[in-house]
C-alpha positions as CSV (number, residue, x, y, z in Angstrom):
1,M,2.6,-2.2,-14.6
2,L,0.5,-2.0,-11.4
3,H,-1.9,-4.8,-12.3
4,L,-4.9,-3.1,-10.6
5,Q,-8.4,-4.0,-11.9
6,S,-10.0,-0.7,-11.2
7,E,-9.0,3.0,-11.2
8,T,-9.6,5.3,-8.3
9,D,-12.9,7.1,-8.8
10,C,-14.1,10.6,-8.2
11,R,-15.6,9.6,-4.9
12,W,-12.1,9.3,-3.4
13,L,-11.0,12.6,-4.8
14,A,-14.0,14.2,-3.2
15,Q,-13.0,12.7,0.1
16,V,-9.5,14.2,-0.4
17,D,-11.1,17.6,-1.0
18,A,-13.4,17.3,2.0
19,D,-10.8,16.1,4.5
20,L,-7.2,16.3,3.2
21,E,-5.9,16.3,6.8
22,A,-7.4,12.8,7.5
23,I,-5.8,11.5,4.2
24,L,-2.4,12.9,5.3
25,I,-2.6,11.4,8.8
26,D,-3.8,8.1,7.4
27,H,-0.9,8.2,4.9
28,A,1.5,8.3,7.8
29,H,-0.2,5.3,9.4
30,C,0.0,3.4,6.1
31,E,3.8,4.0,5.8
32,K,4.2,2.6,9.4
33,K,2.0,-0.4,8.6
34,A,3.9,-1.1,5.4
35,A,7.1,-1.2,7.3
36,G,5.5,-3.6,9.8
37,T,4.3,-5.8,7.0
38,A,7.8,-6.1,5.5
39,L,9.3,-6.7,8.9
40,N,6.7,-9.5,9.7
41,L,7.6,-11.1,6.4
42,I,11.3,-11.2,7.5
43,F,10.3,-13.0,10.7
44,A,7.9,-15.4,8.9
45,Y,10.3,-16.4,6.1
46,V,13.7,-16.0,7.7
47,E,15.2,-18.9,5.7
48,H,14.6,-17.0,2.4
49,T,17.7,-14.8,2.3
50,E,16.7,-12.8,-0.8
51,L,13.3,-12.0,0.7
52,C,14.9,-10.9,3.9
53,R,17.3,-8.6,2.1
54,Q,14.5,-7.1,0.0
55,M,12.2,-6.7,2.9
56,T,15.0,-4.9,4.9
57,E,15.3,-2.3,2.1
58,I,11.5,-1.9,2.1
59,V,11.3,-1.5,5.9
60,N,14.0,1.2,5.7
61,E,12.3,3.1,2.8
62,E,8.8,2.8,4.4
63,L,10.1,4.2,7.7
64,E,11.9,7.0,5.8
65,H,8.5,7.8,4.2
66,F,6.8,7.7,7.6
67,H,9.2,10.3,8.8
68,M,8.7,12.4,5.7
69,V,4.9,12.4,6.2
70,L,5.4,13.2,9.9
71,D,7.6,16.2,8.9
72,L,4.9,17.3,6.4
73,L,2.2,17.1,9.0
74,E,4.3,19.0,11.5
75,K,5.1,21.7,8.9
76,R,1.4,22.1,8.3
77,G,0.5,22.2,11.9
78,V,-1.5,18.9,11.7
79,R,-1.3,16.8,14.8
80,F,-0.5,13.1,14.1
81,R,-3.0,11.0,15.9
82,R,-4.9,7.7,15.8
83,L,-7.6,7.3,13.2
84,T,-10.1,4.5,12.9
85,P,-8.5,2.5,10.1
86,S,-10.4,1.6,6.9
87,A,-11.5,-2.0,6.5
88,Y,-9.5,-2.2,3.2
89,G,-6.3,-3.9,4.6
90,R,-8.2,-6.2,6.9
91,K,-10.5,-7.4,4.1
92,L,-7.6,-8.0,1.8
93,N,-5.7,-9.9,4.5
94,D,-8.8,-12.0,5.1
95,L,-8.3,-13.4,1.6
96,V,-4.8,-14.8,2.5
97,R,-4.9,-18.6,2.4
98,K,-3.8,-20.4,5.6
99,A,-1.5,-23.2,4.3
100,E,2.0,-22.7,3.1
101,P,3.3,-22.0,0.5
102,H,0.0,-20.4,-0.6
103,R,0.1,-18.2,2.5
104,A,3.5,-16.8,1.5
105,V,2.3,-16.1,-2.1
106,D,-0.9,-14.4,-0.8
107,R,0.9,-12.3,1.8
108,L,3.4,-11.1,-0.7
109,L,0.7,-10.4,-3.4
110,V,-1.6,-8.6,-1.0
111,A,1.3,-6.4,0.1
112,G,2.1,-5.8,-3.6
113,I,-1.5,-4.8,-4.4
114,I,-1.6,-2.4,-1.5
115,E,1.6,-0.8,-2.7
116,A,0.2,-0.6,-6.3
117,R,-2.9,1.1,-5.0
118,S,-0.8,3.5,-3.0
119,C,1.2,4.2,-6.1
120,E,-1.9,4.9,-8.1
121,R,-3.3,7.1,-5.4
122,F,-0.1,9.1,-5.0
123,Q,-0.2,9.8,-8.7
124,K,-3.9,10.9,-8.4
125,L,-3.0,13.2,-5.5
126,A,-0.1,14.7,-7.3
127,E,-2.4,15.5,-10.3
128,H,-5.4,16.6,-8.2
129,V,-4.2,18.8,-5.4
130,E,-3.6,22.5,-6.0
131,D,-0.9,22.7,-3.4
132,R,2.3,22.4,-5.4
133,E,4.5,21.3,-2.5
134,L,2.1,18.4,-1.8
135,A,1.9,17.5,-5.5
136,V,5.7,17.3,-5.7
137,F,5.8,15.3,-2.5
138,Y,3.4,12.7,-3.8
139,Q,5.0,12.5,-7.3
140,G,8.3,11.8,-5.5
141,L,6.9,8.8,-3.7
142,F,5.4,7.2,-6.9
143,E,8.6,5.4,-8.0
144,S,9.4,3.7,-4.7
145,E,5.8,2.4,-4.3
146,A,5.9,1.0,-7.9
147,R,9.2,-0.7,-7.1
148,H,7.8,-2.2,-3.9
149,H,4.8,-3.6,-5.8
150,S,7.2,-5.2,-8.3
151,T,9.4,-6.6,-5.6
152,Y,6.5,-8.3,-3.7
153,T,5.2,-9.8,-7.0
154,R,8.7,-11.1,-8.0
155,L,9.3,-12.6,-4.5
156,A,6.0,-14.5,-4.6
157,R,7.4,-16.4,-7.5
158,D,9.9,-18.0,-5.1
159,F,7.0,-19.8,-3.5
160,A,5.0,-20.9,-6.5
161,P,5.3,-21.2,-10.3
162,P,5.0,-17.9,-12.2
163,E,1.7,-18.8,-13.9
164,E,0.1,-19.6,-10.5
165,V,1.4,-16.4,-9.0
166,L,0.0,-14.3,-11.8
167,A,-3.4,-16.0,-11.7
168,R,-3.6,-15.5,-8.0
169,R,-2.5,-11.9,-8.4
170,D,-5.4,-11.3,-10.8
171,E,-7.9,-13.0,-8.4
172,L,-6.7,-10.8,-5.5
173,A,-6.7,-7.7,-7.7
174,A,-10.3,-8.4,-8.7
175,A,-11.2,-8.8,-5.0
176,E,-9.4,-5.5,-4.2
177,A,-11.4,-3.7,-6.8
178,E,-14.6,-5.0,-5.2
179,I,-13.5,-4.0,-1.7
180,L,-12.9,-0.4,-2.9
181,A,-16.1,-0.3,-4.9
182,S,-18.2,-1.3,-1.8
183,S,-16.3,0.9,0.7
184,D,-18.1,3.3,2.9
185,D,-15.1,4.1,5.0
186,P,-14.3,7.6,6.1
187,P,-11.6,9.5,4.1
188,R,-8.5,7.3,4.1
189,M,-5.6,6.6,1.7
190,H,-7.4,3.3,0.8
191,S,-11.1,4.1,1.3
């Protein structure tokens, strides 16, 4: 369903245990960035009405998640602040081809892969953390992240034939697995 080519390893769960606060703060930043990505796609592909409608829904959901994480941080007495971002998103976005319609396909697929990884990590967090409130919180986000992943992949098919989209998705997923495997980033949602 998620089309990832690697599973989160124990190294990341050790990072969660060592600095859960940084993971939670980074999660808030990730939700904000996800909303920005969807909004940028609306501006870039304004002539694609269905894409604009779907991205509007994603923007709203991601901002709602952002507020939920901010509330969670506040409840726990954790100050929301800037963090040095991981290189994960930048490295994935560096793979986006420049010429259209390939650019649209890649932008949508990269966004979908990031959503898939978030989905997988939320499930890992829900299963791993001893804090029941946090486990329930992350389990509750799983479904919307999976839906966002599917939406991005489906919309990419409006820009290229399905077999081309699926082949490119697999190429990008393989690159994403390599990016994670070689990461030496500090604890982040996608480190």
